[in-house]
C-alpha positions in Angstrom: -22.1 -1.7 4.2 -22.7 -5.0 6.1 -26.1 -5.4 5.1 -25.7 -6.0 1.1 -22.7 -8.1 1.8 -25.1 -10.6 3.5 -27.4 -10.6 0.9 -24.8 -11.2 -1.8 -25.7 -13.7 -4.3 -24.8 -14.7 -8.0 -27.3 -12.9 -10.7 -29.0 -15.5 -12.7 -30.4 -12.3 -14.8 -27.0 -10.2 -15.6 -24.6 -12.4 -16.1 -21.5 -12.9 -18.8 -20.3 -16.0 -17.1 -21.0 -16.9 -13.9 -22.9 -14.1 -12.6 -20.6 -13.0 -10.4 -20.2 -9.5 -11.3 -24.1 -8.9 -11.9 -24.5 -10.0 -8.4 -22.0 -7.3 -7.2 -23.9 -5.2 -9.2 -27.3 -5.9 -8.1 -26.3 -5.8 -4.1 -23.6 -3.0 -4.0 -23.8 0.8 -5.1 -22.1 0.4 -8.0 -23.1 -1.4 -11.5 -21.9 -4.5 -12.7 -20.1 -2.8 -15.9 -17.9 -1.4 -12.9 -16.9 -4.7 -11.4 -16.1 -6.5 -14.9 -13.7 -3.3 -15.6 -12.4 -4.0 -12.1 -11.5 -7.6 -12.4 -10.5 -6.8 -16.1 -8.1 -4.6 -14.6 -6.7 -6.8 -11.9 -6.1 -9.7 -14.5 -4.2 -7.4 -16.7 -2.3 -5.5 -14.4 -1.4 -7.6 -11.5 -3.2 -11.1 -12.6 -5.2 -11.5 -9.3 -8.7 -10.6 -10.9 -9.0 -13.9 -12.3 -8.1 -15.7 -8.7 -10.6 -13.6 -7.3 -13.2 -14.1 -9.6 -13.0 -17.6 -9.9 -13.3 -17.6 -5.6 -16.1 -15.5 -5.8 -17.6 -17.9 -8.4 -16.9 -20.7 -6.0 -18.3 -19.5 -2.8 -20.7 -16.9 -4.0 -24.4 -18.2 -3.5 -26.7 -18.9 -6.2 -30.3 -16.7 -5.6 -32.9 -18.9 -4.4 -35.9 -18.9 -6.3 -38.8 -18.2 -4.2 -42.0 -20.6 -5.6 
C-alpha cells in the first residue's frame, strides 16, 4: 500500500478540475470515477469532500515530465 502512496501525483491527462482524482486513479487500485464519486458523496452527505479535494489539490505534487 505504501508504494503507490509515495509515488502519488496529480494526473495531467485524466483530469476534470485539478487532476486529483485522475492521479488517485492512476496510482491506486480504484479507477478515477470511483474517487470522483467518493468525493461527491462526501461533499453532499457530510460536506468534507470539498475540503479534502482542495487540500489534495494544494499538497499533491504535479507529475514531473521526463524530457
